[in-house]
Every structure is written in structure tokens, then in C-alpha cells.
N, C-alpha and C positions, 0 to 999 in steps of 0.2 A: 460545357457539360450538356449532354443530350437530355431532353425532357423525359425520355423513356427510362434513362438511367435513374433519374430522380424518383420516378414512381416505383421502380424496382427497389430502391433503397428504403423507401417509406412504406413498403407493403407490410402486411401483418407478419408474414414469416420472417422477413429480414429484421424487423424491429424486435421480434421475439428472440431471434438468434443473437442479435447484438446485446439484448438485455441479459440473456442467460450467460453469454460470454463475459460480460462485465461483472455479473454477480460472482461467477467462478473466479475471475481475476481478483475481485475484491476480497474473497475469502482467502485466496493464496497470499495476497498482500497483508491481510491481517495476521497470518502466521509469521510473515517476515517482520511485521511491526512488533509482535510480541518478542521475537528473537532480538530485535534491535533494543527494546526496552531492557531485556535481561543483560545485553551487552553493555548498555549505558550504566546499569546498576553495578555490574562487575567492574567497570572502569572506575566508578566512583569509590567503590570499596577498595580497589587497588590503590587509588591515590591516598585514601585514609590510612591504609596499612603502610604505604611507602613513607609517610611522614613519621611513623613510629619506628620503622626499621632502618638500619644503616645500610644493609646490603640488599635492598629490594629493587635495584635498578636492572633487573633481568629482562623485563618486557618493555621495549621501547614503543611497541604498537599501542599499548594501553595508555600511553601518555598523550597521544594525538587527540585533539578536540573532536567531538562528533560533528558530522556534516549536517547540512540543512535537511537532506533527505532522511537521515537517521533520526533527527529530532521530530520530523513531521510525517513519518511514514504511516502512523496510525490515522492521521487526518486524511491523508491521500487514500488509504485503503477504505475508509468509511465513505469518502466521496465517490470512489469508483463503485462501491457496493450500492449506494443510494442511486447513482446514475443508472446502474443496471436495473434496479427495481423500477425506476421511472420509465425506462424503455419498455420493460415488461408490461407495466400498467397501460402505457400508451398503445402497445401492440394489442392488448385486449380490447381497448375502446376503438381501435382502428378496424377491427374485424366487424 
């Protein structure tokens, strides 16, 4: 890696752009995380209703267990958001 490239990546403008991009990505991921939480609650309610009903086997997709990313998407979103804020603060002090 060229030393000139490293100084360009750690300049005030680059750090600020990276920080703003990460903050926006964190906000978008928080929307996905809230949707994943609603989906998990819907699956849980579906399983509770399926136990009570005899003919509730219509949706096989609701029976699959949630993946790791679906369970931890809120944590990932918050980590990306905080990383963006850290990059923004570092860019302010870099100036």
C-alpha cells in the first residue's frame, strides 16, 4: 500500500465521508432490524395460533427458525451507527 494512499484515506474529508456513510447505513439497518423484530413476533404468534388450530399449516416459511443475522440485526445496526459517529468525531479532531 502506497503511503500516499494511507494519508488520503485518513484525511479529514475521507474520514467525514466514511462517517456519514456509516451513519446512513446504520439508520437503514435500524429500519431492517425493526422489520426483522416484527417478523420474529409474527412467527411467534403464528406458532402459538398453529398449536390451537388444526388446519393452520398453510405457511411453511413461518416455521423456519430465525437466522443469526435476523436475531442480531439490531446490534449490527447500532454498531455501524456508532462506528460512523466515531469516524465523524475523529474527522473533526483530524482537521
